[in-house]
N, C-alpha and C positions, 0 to 999 in steps of 0.2 A: 795631479790626478789625471788618469787617462780617460778619454771619452768612452762612454759605454755605447758602442755602435754595432755590437754583434747580438744577434737574436738567437735565443734558445727556445725551442718549442717542444712541448710534450703534452700528452693527454692524460686525464685522470677520470676515474669513475666518480659518480656523484657522492658516494660514501667517502672516497678519498678526499674529495674537495671539501666536504663537510668537516671531516676530521682535521684537515689542514687549517680551515678557517677557525675551528675551535682552538687549535693550538696557537694560532696567531692571536686570538683574543686572550688566551691565558697569559701570554708574554707581553701583551699590550702593543703589538705591532699591527698597524693598519695597512701598510703598504705591502702588497703581495709580492712585488718584485724584490723589495728589500728583504723580506722574509725568505723567499726562495733562494736568493743569492747568498744570504748568510748561512742557510742550511746546506747549500751545495758546497760552499767553500770551507765552512768550519764544522758543520755537522750538528750544531746546537745553537740555541738562543737562550739567554739567561735574562730573566726579569728580576732585577734587584729591588727589594723594598728598602727605600732609603730614609724611612722615618727616623731611625736611630742616628743616621748621619746628620739629618736636619737638627735633631735634638742636640747632638754634640756641637754642631756649628753655633747653635743658639747659646749653649753654655760657654763656648769660646768667646762669643761676643760679650756676654755678661762679664766674663772674667777680664777681658781686655778693657771694657768700660770701667770696671772697678779699679783696675791697675792704673788707668789714666787719672781717675779721680784721686787715688792715693798719691800718685806722683805730684799732682797739682797741689794737694794739701801739704805734702812734704816740702815742696818748694816754697809754699807760702808761709809755713809755720816752722820750717826746719826740724820737723819731727813727724813721726808716724805712730799710729796706735797699734798696740799688740793685737787688739781685736780685729783690726782691719787686715793685718797680715794673716791671722788665723782664718778669717773668712776667705781670703784669697787662696790659702792652702787647701781649705776644704773644697772649694770650687774646682781647683786644679785636680784634686784627687778624684772628684766625681767625673771630670772630663776623662782622666786616664782610665777609670773603670769602664766608661762607655766605649772608649777607643779599643780597649782590650776585648770587650764583648763583641764589638763589630768585627774586629780582625779575626777572632776565633771563628765566627760564623762564616766569614769570607774564605777562611782557610779550608773549609770542608767542601767548597764548591769545586766540582770537577767538570 
């Protein structure tokens, strides 16, 4: 990463500054330099709500924990229960549905 040692200065009206600060607040950016650099280089900032991703990660954790428990039981008893496999399949289906919804919403971001 190159050092940032070049200064860029410009002036704004109070209305423009207020509008910029409002936009910074909307996307959750507090660092004015980071916001201005991102807008100057890319022209936009995106604030992603990641609650669905957090839910999906939680479901993945549950699923992997269950899988580990099933594997331990299978190793200990040399058998697994059909209900356990069905539960795991249901959880995986729920995870796939969440992933598809998230990907569909991300695909429309431009």
